N, C-alpha and C positions, 0 to 999 in steps of 0.2 A: 521824487522833483520835491526837492525846495524851492516855495515860491518867495522870492524876496516881497517885500513892502510896495519895493518900489516897480515892480513888475506890473503889467507889461509899459511901462511910457517909458521908462530911463534902464533898465536891465533884464536879462534873460534870466531864465529859470537856471536853479544848478541842478544837473539831471546826472545820474547815476545810476546802472544796472543790476538789479541780484540776477544770476543766472546758478538757475534750479538743478535742472536736467536737460543734457540733449547739447550744450553749445558751446567750445572752446574759450577758451580765452578771446583766441585771434576775433572769433565772431562775437564776444563781447566789445572789443575793441574797433570793429567794427560797426556795432549797432551803437556803441554809445560816440562814433562819430557821425553817424550817420543822424542822429537825434540831436546832438548839438550842430550842424550844418542846417538842419531843419528849423533848429528853434532863431539861428542867427538870419535866415533866411525870412524870417519874421519877425523882425527886431520892433519892438514899438506896438505891436500887436498882441492879442493873446495867441500863443501857439502850441499849446499843451494840447490841444485834438488834432494839429497837423502833425507833431511829434507824434504820438502813438499812432496815428494811422499811419505816418515812414514806417516806423519799427513794426508794426501789423502786416505789412505789406512786405517788408525784407522776410518778415517771419514765411507768410505764405510762399514766399517766391522759393524761397531756399529751405521749406519742408522735405525731407527726402528720408521716405518711410524705412525703417531699421539702422538708420543711423543715428538714434536718440538712444541708445546705451554707451555703460561706460570700455564695450569690450574692444579690446587691442585692432579689432578688426574696423570698427567701426569709427575709432578711431584716426584709423588710420586713411577710408573712406572720405571724413570729412577732412583733413588734410588737404586730400587730393583736389576734392571740390573746392576748398579753399583755392589752394591754387590757382585752378582752372577759372575761376571768377578773379583774381588778382590779373591773369594774365589777357583776359578779353577788355578788364575795366583799362 
C-alpha cells in the first residue's frame, strides 16, 4: 500500500497486490477490487486493518487444497471455482 500524506482524512490508500503463488489474474483482480471497496467503505477513517482483514477472510474462504500449483489441472479447477463464485454473486 502507498499511504498518501492526506490519508485517512482526505484520501484513500493506493492499493496493489503481488501474487506470489497459487492465485490467478482473475483472483488478483477480485481481491484488489475487494480491498479497494473496503477502503472506500472506511473513507475518512484508518482502513488498512479493515482492508487486510477483508483480504485475509477472502483467502481463508477460497483456500482450496491442491489448487495452489501451476499444473493445468489446478488452473482448470481454479477457473471452475471462479465461475461458480461469479454465478452465486
